[in-house]
C-alpha positions, 0 to 999 in steps of 0.5 A: 418474104424479104431477105436480109441485106447489107449494102443491098446485097443478099447474104450469098452475095455478101459472102462472095464479096468477103471472099473476093475481097479477103482473097485479093487482099491475101494475094497483095500481102503475099506478093509483097512478102514474096518480093521483098525477101529476095532483094537481090534476085528477082527470079528467086523472089518470083518462085518464092512460096509467097508469090505462088501462094499469091497467085492461088489467092489471086485465082480464088478472088477472080473466081469469086469476084466474077460470080459476084459481077454476075449477080450485082450491078457493076456500079455498086460491085466495083466500088465495093470490092475496091473500097473493101480492099483498100480499107483492109490494106490499110488495117493490115498496114496499121498492124505492120507499122505503116504510117496511117495519116488523116488523109488516109483515114479520111479517104477510108471514110469517103470510100465507105460513105460513097459505097453506102450512097451507091447501095442506097441508090440501088435499093431506091431504084429497086423499090 
């Protein structure tokens, strides 16, 4: 009996990928928020609740990503994780007023296409 797959991933691996990516994106957003609040005092910025929460998110992202890497080939896992992070950060940027130009849009499309091609090659190799 075959299990359902998305980008060549089982559902449990896909959940690990989503958790790792969301935790990493959250950590980056929280770090930025914490470090831009206290522009004059770097120490106060580093001790902000946002930076502390970012460290927790990075720890969660690391654990999920490590488990993901233990189950998925590195040549698929790394581009999928990095691509997902890039795309989510661009979406976040759109909601916060960052400029989204044609280069960023094309780049995101190329990331998605690349990950799809990688997963197709992995699936073909496993057949």
